[in-house]
N, C-alpha and C positions, 0 to 999 in steps of 0.2 A: 504494500500500500504506499502511496506518494504521501510523503510528509513535507510541506512547504518549509523553505529554510526560515530560521529565526534570526534575522539579522537586525542589528541595531543602528541607530544614526546619532551621532555626536555632533551638534551644531553650534558651531562658534556665532552667537546670536548677534553680538557687536559687529563682527567682521562681515557677517550676511547684511545686516541692516544698514551699515555705513556704506558699503559698496552700491546698494541700491538708492541711497540717497543722491548719489553722483551720476547715475545712469539715466538714460532718457526713457526708461520704463520702469513701472512698479511691479515688484514680485508679489504673486498671489500666494499668501502662506497655506492658504487652504488647499490650492491646487499642488503646492509642494508636497503638503503631507500625503496627499492622494497618490502622487506620483512615486514617492518613495515606498508607500506600501504596495502598489500595483506593479511597479517595474522592478523594485529591488527587494520586496517582500520584508519591509522594515516593519517589524512588530512595535519595537519601542523607538521613539525619536525624542531623544534629550535635547533641549533647547536651553543653553547655558547664556544667561542674561543677568545684568545687574539689576537690582531691585531699586526703583525709583517710584515712590507713592504715587506720583501724577500719571503713571502709566499703567495703572491697575487694570484699566479696560482693555489695553493691549494685551496684557497677560491673560485675561479671562478669555479673549477671543482665541488666543493661541492654544489655550488648554481645551476649549470647545472644538478646534480643529484636530485634536489627538496628540499634540506636543506635551512631553512631560518636561515641565519647567524646572530648572535649576538656577537658583539665585545666588548671588553674592550680594552683600550689602553694598551698593555703591558709594563711594566716597568722592570728594573733589581733591584734586592734586594742587599744587602751588600755582599752577597755570589757570585753574579753574575748570579743567577737563574732569569728566566723571571717569571713575577707575574702578578697578576691581581685580580680583585674582582668579578670573573665570578660565583662562587658560590652562592653569595649573589644575583646576578643579575638573575640567573636562578631561585631561589626561588621566588622572586618578581615577575618574568614574569608568573610563574605558578600559583600563588595567583592573579595576576591582570587578567589573562585569565579564571579563574576558571568558569566563568558562560559562556562562549564561547564552551568549550568542555564537552563533555560526560564523558570520563575518560583519564586519564594521564598516559603515561610511562615514568618513569625517567631512563635513561641510566648513570649510575654511580655505582661505588663500595664505594664512599666515604661517611665517616661518617657524614660529614656536611648536609647531606640530611635526617637524622633521623626523625627530626621533621616534615618536609614537608611530607614525607613518611606517618608518623602517621595521620598527619591532613587530608591528601587526602583520606587515609584509611577510617577514622572516618566519612567522609563526602560521603563515596561511590564514590569517583572520582579517586581512584587508580586503574589502570587495571594491571600494572606490574612494577616491578623494574627489569630492564635488566641490570645486571652487566657485565662488560667486562669478568670476570673470577672468579671462586671461590677462588682462591689463593689471598689473599690480599684485598677481600672484607670485609668491616667492619662487625664484628659480630653483632653489634647494628643495622645495616641497614638490614641485614638478618631478624634479629627479629622483627624489626618494620613492615617489609613487609609483615610477617607471612607466608602464602603460595604463595603469589603473587610476586615470585621472580624466576627468570631463569638466565641463563648464557649464553652469546654470545659465549663461548668457546664451549659449548655444540652443537652450530649450526656451527660447524667449516665447515663440508660438504658443506652446503647452501652458508655459507658467505665467504668462502675462496678466495682470490684473486688469480687468474690465473697467473702463471709466465709469465712475458712479455719478 
């Protein structure tokens, strides 16, 4: 009897969100979740994002779409930028859960995930690095993913948010 894969996705919410603030189209997070489930058999999609009280409605929507939110308390650094320790949290979660999933998808273009991607690849646990877009994606991340990399901006027709 066929048992579908039990894949997990680990999303660098800040990297994903900030990328789409600067592109000419908006990502539909509901469509992304459906895409992950149908195309990549993602059963659990963790979304790592700093917690800012004024964004409570956004968090609620993401949970309704099926994401499991992982928060870090956001703080402001000396320059006034909101920061957190989410990259480290994502890496730890991927390692903690490694025996729970068949393969992992990492959504980020950030160089901080190079070692994690290599480790997952070495253990045959990496399904894909799905970077938000090729421009700005760390070259070391692309190299460490080898052939297991794709870009969300190549999926614009499928994942674009319709105008409201």
